N, C-alpha and C positions, 0 to 999 in steps of 0.2 A: 504493500499499500503506499502510495506517495505521501509525503509529509503533508502537502497541502489538502490531501483528501481526509486526513484524520479529523475526527470530531474533537473539538475542544471542550473538555468536560470540566466545568467550574465545581469545586467542592466546598461546601461550608462546613466548618470544623466540628460544629455542634458543642456538646458539654466536654470541656477539657478534662474533667474530673472522672468522665466516663470511658467507654471503649471506643468512641469515635476515632480518635488519632491511631489507635492500635490497628484497627480494621482497615484504615485508609493505607497506612504504612504496608500491612500485609497484602492488600490487594494489588499494590503497585511494586511489591516484591516479584510478583508474578509478571514476567515478561510479556505475556500475552496481552495484558492490559495496556501496556505501553505501546504495543505493537498496533492496537486498535484505536487508541486515543491519546490525546494530549492533555494530561490533568493540569489544573490550576487550583492549588489549595489556598484558600483565603484564610491566613492565620498571621504567622510571622516565621522568619527564618530561626530565630531564637528558640521560639517554643517548639517548633518541629525537630530542631536538632536535640532538645531535651528528650523528646519522645524516641528519637533514634537511637540515642545513647542508652536511655532506660531499656529499651526493648532489644538492644545489641543488634540493631539492623544494619545491613549493609547497604540500604538504600541511600541514593545520592540525590540530595535536593538542589534546586537550581533557584536561587533567590532574585526576585524581581520587585520592582517598586511601581510597575505600571503594566497593564494588560497588552500595551504596545510592544513590550519585550518578551512576550510569551514565546519560548523556544519548544519546538517540536522534538520529540525524542528524550525529553527530560521531564522530570517530576518538577514542575514549577511550584515555587511558594510566593505568593504575593504578600508583601507586608501590609497588614491592615493596622498593626499596631507595633510600636518599636520596643516598649518597656519589657522587662522580665515578668513573668507570671508565676506565682507560687502554685504548683500542683499538688492537691491533696486527693489522691485516688479514692472514689467511692463516696465523697462527701459532697452535700448539697452547699453551694455557696452563691450567694447573689452577684458577687464580683465576677466569678466565672460565667454566670449567665449574661453578664454585660458583654464578654468576649464573644460568646455564642451569638449574640444579637449583631455585634459589629461585623463579624464574619458573614452572617446571613444577609445583612443589608448591603454589604460591598458586593458579594456575589450576585445578589438579585438585581443590583444596579448594572453590573457588568452583562448579566444575562438580557436586561432590557435593551441596553445599548448595542448588543450583538457582538461584544468582545468574547464572549464564551458562547458555545452552541446550546449547551444543555447545563442543568444543575442538578447535582446529586448531593443531598443533605444527609450529614452524619447526624445521630440522635441527639436531642436536646432535652433538658429537664423543663418540662412545662411549668413547673413551680418557680424555679429561679431566674426564668426570663421575663416574668411579668413586672411592669413598671408603668409609671404614668404616661410613658410614651410608647410602650409596646404592651398592649393588652389582647393578646390572642391566645387561644388555647392550644395552638401548635402551627407547624409550617404551612399546612393546607389553607388554613384561614388567613395567615399573613399574605401568602402568594395570591390568593383570591382577590385581596384587597390591592396588591401591588400590580398584578398583571391582568390584561384584558381577557374576559371571557367568563363562562359559569363554571366553577370549579366542582370537582367530583372526586372523592377518595376512591381509588380504583386499585385494588390489591390484585396483583397478577403474578402468574407463573407461566411455563410453556403451556401448560394444559387446562388452567383454570384462571378464571377472572371474575373477581367479586367487587361490585359497586355498591355504595350506600346510599339510601334515601336520606338518612339522618347520620351524623358521624359523631362529633364530640359534643353531645348534648345529654343531659341526664335522662334515664330511661323514662321517668314519669312525664317528661315533656314531650318525648319523641312522637307519641300518637297524635299529639295536638298539632305539631308541625306539619305532619303529612296531610297534603291537600291535592286536589286535581292538578293545580299548577305545578307544584314541587315535582309530583310523579312525571308528569310531561316533560319537564325541564331536565330531570336526571336521567329519563329513558332515551330522550333526544341526545344527551351528552355521551351516553354509553354507546348508543347505535353509531354516532358520528365517529366516536373514537374507535370503535371496531373497525370501521371502514377506513379511516385515514391513518390510523396508528398501527394497526394490526392487519391491514390489507384483507379483511373479510368482506367480500362483496355483499352478501345477503345475510347479515348476522340474526341469530336466533337466541332471545334473551328470555330468561325466566325471572319472574319477581316473586320473592318470598312473602308469606302473609304477615300482617301486624299482630294478629292474635294467634295463640296455640291453635292448632288444627284449623286454621283459617276461619276461626269463630265458630265453627260447628253450627252453621246456619243461625248465628245470632245467640246462641247459648252462652258463649264466651266473648261476647263483643260483637258489635255490627259494622265496624269500620271496613272490613274486608269486603263485605257485602254492598256497603253504602258508598265507600270511596274508591278503593282498589279496583273491584270487578268492573263497574261501569267505565272507569277511566281506561283500563287495559282494553276493553272492548272498542272503545272509540279509537285508541291508537292502533288496535289491530285492524279495524275496518278501513284505515288509511294505508294499509299494505305492509306494515311492519310486523315482522314474526316476534311477537312479544306475548308471553302466556303466563298464567297465573291467576290469582295468588296461590302458591304452593306451601303447604305446611313444612316448616323447615327441618323438623326432625326426620321425617320420612323421605324427604327430598335428598338429603345427604346419605342417610342410612341405606337407601335403595341404590345409591350411585346414580339417581336420574340427573344429577348436574353434569354428567358427562355428556349428556345429549345436547347441551347448550353451549353457545360461545361465550356467554356470560350471565352471571347471576346477579340480581340487585336485591340486597337485604334491606329490610325495613329500618333496622337501627344497628348500631356498631357491634356489639358483642354477637348478635345473630349471624353476621357474616364473617367476622374475623376469627371466632373459634374454630369453626370448621375449616376455614381457610388456612390458619396456621398449623392445625393438625395435619391437613393434607399436604401442604407445601414442605414440611420438613426442613425449614430453615432456608428455603431456596426463594421465598417470596420476596416480592417488591411492591412496595407503595408508590404508585403512580398518580400524580395529580392531572387527572384528565380534564379536557374542556377549556384550557388555557392556551394562549397564543404561543407559549415556550413549554419546553419539556422539563419537567421535574420529576426525579424519582428519589426513593431512599430506601434503606433496608426495612424489613418488617419487624424490627425489634427496637427496644429502648436502649437507654445508656448503660443498663446492666452494671450498676455500681458494685454489686457483690463479687464480680471478678474483674473489675477494672484495675488496670496496673499488673496484673498477674500474668500477662502474656497467654491466657486461656481464650480469648475472644475467637470466635469463629467468623471469618471474613466472608463466608459464602454469599449470604444475602446482600452484603455491600457490593461484591463483584458482579452479582446478578444485577443490581440496581444500576451499575455502570454500563453493563452490556445491554440492558433493556433500554435505557435512555438513549443510547447510540442507535439502537435497532428503530426505535420509534422516531427518532429524529430523521433517519434516512427514509423511512417509510412515508413519513409526511411529506418530505421533500418530493418523493416520486408522485405521491398522490396529488399534490398541488400542480406538479408539472402537468400531469396527464388531464387533470380536471379545469385548469386554468382556460384552455382553449379545446374543449371537447369536439370530436368530429360532429358535424351537422349531418343530419339525415337528408339525403338527396330529395329534391322536390319532385313531385310527379308531373 
């Protein structure tokens, strides 16, 4: 692959007291990652040198102070801060949260400007990033505000894709949020993403019920009969292959999920518990629906093993590869759909 063809992957450092820096280093110790992409880590040379020494890594960093100086074939580290940072593995620290925000904001700015092609985010601690100027429950919500489009949390592997109607909201509020407009918006985002990001021409989508057993004809709630079913009927009448609502327990237990290109869960744990069980650490969190590509591993900061050298980088590597694949798929899709061939007039 020619240098100019390599995808430039921006990486936000995440929580420095967690496993983020370790999995980043391990991912790019694998020469295949560097052959496929040009990484730019938004942190500081001093900080990354500390982690290199701590984990006794042989990785070589290339320090830069501007995205204009990105070098292909090297692991670039863009200095977002200059001062030294005190690392305390496994501990929550608001100051460390500030560095996570600085990294994320700098990487997002570079993404918007086109200096990097895609963004891969290392795990953050949702608690220690909160401040008067940063009040988001996570990456997805921040990026939805920063980038154009309608965002959707889309958990993906090679063979399984799970989107969410509601994500980081309390369960008691989830059913109140779900309405016809939201269902249509999320399904449209999933269908569009399957076409442009995963190159599936006629996607088939399943939607999971809000209530246990899809409400059992109203015995356990009527939201599925009153809201979900009629909305799905309308969408299906417009030519989309969208089916449901399915009872989540039997849907996954019977392997029915294998018949669909994507599944849309009504709330967070309904979708992520089966996804993470099936994905076996290979899952990727992709923010679908935005103008730019962002992915992350499907796990958190893992404070309990931070600094011990025990972190598995598999999901982070998959996040890199998935971002590259989606970026290239989207380029091809836009290329062929910008000026589609017109039917000959009779």
